[in-house]
C-alpha positions, 0 to 999 in steps of 0.5 A: 499499500505504500508503495502504491501511495496509500499510505504515509511512510511513516504509517506504513513503519508502524504497521510494519513494527506493529506486525513483527510485535504481535510475530514475537508475540506470538513466538513468546506464546509458542515458547512458553506452551513448550515446556522444552527449550533446544539448542546446539551446543558440542552436541544437541541441549534440550532443558526444561523451562523451569531449569530443573532438567537438562540433557546434552545428547553426543554422537562421536565416530571414529574411522580407522584406518590399519597396517599390518595390525591393528595393535589395538591396546584394549586387548593384550593378545593384539598388543604383543608382538608375537606371531601377529598376521599382517593385514590391511584393513578400514573399521569403524573403531568407536561410534558413540552415543552419550547421554549427560545433564542433571535432574531437579537440581543443577547438582544431581548429574547423570551420564550414560554412554553406549557404544553401538560397535561392540554393543556395550552399554559403557558409562551409566552414573550418578554424581550427587555434586552440590560440593566441589570438595565432596562429590558422591559418585554412583553406577558404573564408568572408568575409574579415577585409577590413572590418567591415560585411562581416564582421558577420553579415547577422543581426547588423546594425542594419539591414535590410541593408549600405549601398550601400558594401558592393558595390563595395568588398568583398572577399566569400568567398574561398577560401585560407588567414589567420593571425591574432591576439590581441595584449596582450588587456587592455590599452590595446595590444590588437592583433587582426591578419589576414594572408591569401593568397587564390585571389581570384577570389570564392565557390566559385570554385577556379581563379584565373586566373593565377599572381597571388593576393590578398593582405590585411593588416588590423589593428586597435586595440582601443584601450579594452583590451577586444574589439569583436564583429562584431555590428551594435547594443548589444543588451546594453548594455555596461556599459563602453564598448568601441571599435575603430579598424581599417586594412586594405589588398588587392592582386588581380590578377583578371578581375573587379572586384566580389564576388560576380562573373562574368567577363565574356567579353571579358576576358583572365586577370588583366587587372584589377591592384585595390588597395584599403583601408579605415579603420574606427570602432566604438564601443559603450555603454549602448546607444549603437552608433557604425561608420563604415568609409572606403575607397578602390580604384583598378582599372587595367585591364592591356588598356588601362592606363586607371585608376579611382578609386573612393571609398566611406564610410558612418557609423551611428549606433544608441541604445536610448532605455530607457537614457537613459528606464525607461518605453521598451521595453528591445528597441527601437532606433532607427538612422540610416545615411548613405554614398556611392558615388563610381564613379570620381573623374574624374566628380564627377556621378556619386556615388550617395548613402543616407540610412536611418533603421530601428527594431529590436524585438528580442524575443531579441537579434539571434537574435529581431528585427524591423526596419523601415527607408527609405532615400533614394537620390540620384544626378544625373541619375536620379530620387531614389528611396525605399524601405521594407523590413520583415523578420523575422529568427529563427535557432534 
């Protein structure tokens, strides 16, 4: 009508403003009637209008190529160099659905994780986290024992974890844990975790005897700042962050590695396991350093035979852009050395790993490509080389 000269410009502007106001009021009315708001923030987030309920839905996929072997650190048989068949293969290593949030109050938190590839419910846990100095967690999760295992497979610096992971990890367990942060922001900043678990591994609700897995961990953030459980300094930390940690565990169970199955010849509580770990982590301006040293004593109560194992790894990564501007900011190089001595009484069975890696982060750990090369050796066997290429994407 304004273009035809039937109304003035001022009348047209008022009419347009009234129309926009009406549409906005209609939108607010519809939103008020619909009890849930939806947005995307590192996943699809649903939140009730009253703020009492929140749910974040995330997905993660890992596409991997390996040659001449997979060498998956989750399976001890694959980590050894003996008689591995050379194959060239593609696989979807992980396909995960993650659902987390809170209910009723923001400090009553929950998290569930499912892996489509293995058809396995990985995590289901509930946190009562009203106080940062004392948080109670119950359910099943990767218990807070050592950094390399707790670091998500999506936040790794290499295609997968080191050869140290398989023989020493406590993996996922069912139980309860009390943990918290003390003296945060000071040079005395401590993080503690004390837990008790069934001790028979993931999705195994039955304990084999009346004895439990006990675990304790103390971490000192010696620079007064938190050190997240995530590898690579993708944030180019402007201030240095570092931690030193010690943890120990005692278990009486029917298996000696996790995840693992019970041998048919084993009786309840046949193995007494005592183990400990020392850990260090540091990040600053594109540089990241991480190491662990493990010791594990296993006593077979059937014959009183005792086996002591040692293992360690150290890794360092660096974004060269921090020193040379012309190098892409998203590019990182890393190196890792690891060894496992499965039986201290036999000095000729030590497995060693040297791995170099290159990462290109399109969206930090949420979208990255990793290429790594490993050289694995063990006395009595032919040294083996391994190349892996992986695309890891979360949405």
